[in-house]
C-alpha positions in Angstrom: -9.1 -27.1 -27.1 -5.9 -25.9 -25.5 -5.5 -22.7 -23.6 -3.5 -19.9 -25.2 0.1 -19.6 -23.9 0.5 -17.3 -20.9 2.5 -14.2 -21.6 5.8 -13.7 -19.8 7.3 -10.3 -18.9 10.8 -9.2 -18.2 10.1 -6.8 -15.4 6.8 -7.9 -13.8 8.5 -9.9 -11.1 10.8 -7.0 -10.2 7.9 -4.6 -9.9 6.1 -7.2 -7.7 9.2 -7.6 -5.4 9.5 -3.8 -5.1 5.9 -3.4 -4.2 6.1 -6.0 -1.5 9.4 -4.7 -0.2 8.0 -1.1 0.1 4.9 -2.3 1.8 6.7 -4.4 4.4 9.3 -1.8 5.2 6.8 1.0 5.5 4.7 -1.1 7.9 7.5 -2.6 10.0 10.1 0.2 10.1 8.2 3.5 9.7 4.9 2.7 11.5 6.4 2.7 14.9 7.7 6.2 14.8 5.6 9.3 15.2 7.2 12.4 13.8 6.4 16.1 14.3 7.2 19.1 12.2 6.4 22.8 12.7 5.2 24.1 9.3 4.4 27.7 8.3 0.7 28.5 8.3 -0.2 24.8 9.1 1.5 24.8 12.5 2.3 21.5 14.2 2.0 18.6 11.9 2.2 15.1 13.4 2.5 12.0 11.2 3.8 8.4 11.1 7.2 7.9 9.7 5.9 5.2 7.4 3.6 7.7 5.7 6.6 9.0 3.8 7.1 5.7 2.1 3.8 3.8 2.1 2.3 5.9 -0.7 5.1 4.5 -3.0 3.2 1.1 -2.9 0.2 2.9 -4.5 2.4 4.2 -7.2 3.6 0.7 -7.9 -0.1 -0.4 -7.9 -0.9 2.3 -10.5 2.0 1.2 -12.6 1.0 -2.5 -12.4 -2.6 -1.9 -13.4 -1.7 0.7 -16.1 0.8 -1.6 -17.8 -0.2 -5.2 -16.9 -3.9 -4.9 -16.0 -6.0 -5.4 -13.0 -5.7 -9.2 -13.0 -1.9 -9.1 -12.6 -2.1 -6.4 -10.1 -4.6 -8.5 -8.1 -1.9 -11.2 -7.8 0.6 -8.7 -6.5 -1.9 -7.4 -3.9 -2.5 -11.0 -2.7 1.3 -11.7 -2.5 1.8 -8.5 -0.5 -1.2 -9.3 1.8 0.3 -12.8 2.5 3.7 -11.2 3.2 2.0 -8.8 5.7 0.2 -11.6 7.4 3.4 -13.7 7.7 5.3 -10.7 9.1 2.6 -10.1 11.7 2.6 -13.8 12.7 6.5 -13.9 12.8 6.5 -10.8 15.0 4.0 -12.4 17.4 5.9 -15.7 17.5 9.3 -14.1 18.1 8.0 -11.8 20.9 6.2 -14.8 22.5 9.4 -16.8 22.8 10.8 -17.1 26.4 13.5 -14.5 27.0 17.0 -15.4 28.2 17.1 -14.1 31.8 19.9 -11.6 31.6 19.9 -7.8 31.6 20.8 -7.4 27.9 18.1 -9.7 26.6 15.5 -8.5 29.0 16.1 -4.9 27.9 16.2 -6.0 24.2 12.9 -7.7 24.6 11.3 -4.4 25.8 12.6 -2.6 22.8 11.4 -5.3 20.4 7.9 -5.1 22.0 7.9 -1.3 21.6 8.7 -1.6 17.9 7.0 -4.8 16.8 4.4 -5.5 19.5 1.5 -3.7 17.8 -2.0 -4.4 19.1 -4.3 -6.7 17.2 -6.4 -3.7 16.2 -3.4 -2.0 14.5 -2.4 -5.2 12.7 -5.9 -5.9 11.6 -6.5 -2.3 10.6 -3.3 -2.2 8.5 -4.0 -5.4 6.7 -7.7 -4.8 6.0 -7.1 -1.2 5.0 -4.3 -2.1 2.6 -6.3 -4.9 1.0 -9.4 -2.8 0.4 -7.6 0.4 -0.6 -5.3 -1.4 -3.1 -8.2 -3.1 -4.9 -10.2 0.1 -4.9 -7.2 1.9 -6.4 -6.7 -0.7 -9.1 -10.4 -0.9 -10.0 -10.8 2.8 -10.4 -7.6 3.1 -12.5 -8.6 0.2 -14.8 -12.1 1.7 -15.4 -10.8 5.2 -15.9 -8.3 3.9 -18.5 -11.1 2.5 -20.6 -13.2 5.7 -20.1 -10.4 8.0 -21.2 -9.2 5.6 -23.9 -5.8 5.5 -22.5 -5.3 9.3 -22.5 -4.5 11.6 -19.5 -2.5 9.1 -17.4 -2.2 11.7 -14.7 -6.0 11.8 -14.2 -6.0 8.0 -13.6 -3.0 7.8 -11.3 -4.2 10.7 -9.1 -7.9 9.9 -9.3 -7.4 6.3 -8.4 -5.1 7.2 -5.5 -7.7 9.7 -4.2 -10.2 6.9 -3.9 -7.8 4.1 -2.7 -6.1 6.3 -0.1 -9.5 7.5 1.2 -10.5 3.8 1.7 -7.2 3.0 3.2 -6.9 5.9 5.7 -10.6 5.8 6.7 -10.5 2.0 7.4 -7.2 2.0 9.2 -7.7 4.8 11.7 -11.3 3.7 12.4 -10.3 0.1 13.0 -7.1 0.8 14.9 -8.1 3.8 17.1 -11.8 4.3 17.2 -13.0 4.5 20.9 -9.3 4.7 21.9 -8.7 8.2 20.7 -11.4 10.9 20.7 -13.4 10.7 17.5 -12.3 14.2 16.5 -8.7 13.2 16.8 -9.2 10.0 14.7 -10.8 12.1 11.9 -8.1 14.8 12.1 -5.2 12.4 12.0 -6.8 10.3 9.2 -7.4 13.5 7.1 -3.8 14.7 7.6 -2.4 11.3 6.6 -4.7 11.2 3.6 -3.6 14.7 2.4 0.1 13.7 2.8 -0.3 10.4 1.0 -2.2 11.8 -2.0 0.2 14.7 -2.3 3.0 12.2 -2.8 1.1 10.8 -5.8 0.9 14.3 -7.3 4.6 15.0 -6.7 5.7 11.7 -8.1 3.6 11.9 -11.3 6.6 12.7 -13.6 8.4 9.6 -12.2 5.3 7.5 -12.8 5.1 8.7 -16.4 8.7 7.7 -17.1 8.4 4.3 -15.5 5.1 3.5 -17.2 6.5 4.6 -20.6 9.6 2.5 -20.0 7.7 -0.6 -19.1 5.1 -0.3 -21.9 7.9 -0.1 -24.5 10.1 -2.9 -23.1 7.3 -5.2 -22.3 5.3 -4.4 -25.5 2.2 -4.2 -23.3 -0.5 -1.6 -22.6 -3.3 -3.6 -21.1 -7.0 -2.6 -21.2 -9.3 -4.4 -18.8 -12.3 -4.6 -21.1 -13.1 -8.3 -20.4 -11.6 -8.5 -16.9 -13.4 -10.1 -14.0 -12.9 -7.6 -11.2 -13.8 -10.1 -8.4 -10.8 -9.7 -6.0 -11.0 -13.3 -4.9 -10.4 -14.7 -8.4 -6.8 -15.7 -9.1 -7.2 -15.9 -12.9 -5.7 -13.1 -15.0 
């Protein structure tokens, strides 16, 4: 008995590439900068620059699961995880290379270390939190889609993000900063980042609706994970 032919999609690879690109950029470019805003009522609000863009990866995760299903989103999560791991290894390898002994390169090495020389706890926290949060997000959305019979997309995208970002923020700040920062500060910063990330999902809901509608029509796909194996370590769709 031969296996049925695997479906091909016009836009799946592009969505995957966008997902990985956003994830890498938000971790490598934005994570090194801490910004501060003075907001009415709230007062001083401190956040990582990457927080403005990292939630976009969760929007792509919602789109992938909603249109293509949990199994194909699982492949994208693993591809992104591998890209993060390679980026972390490359940063370590480049920084470890001997520096040319002149003033420019010595100064440049200091700047590179400031931007890319994250501690092992921050790197580990980022990778573990992303992996767990992304799978939690995809699992909740897939199950909610079946429960709602495909209705109320906003409830799935927002509901899954509330769960996924809670896992992500809780794990990252605990792994990266517990016993380095005071526990109260860890909880306060994690909560602030969580609120900001989930607010992004709500604000971007109209855009998510348009992208999902476009892809479902062009791909002729609206996947329901009724017979899906949700084991995150299985590669099979």
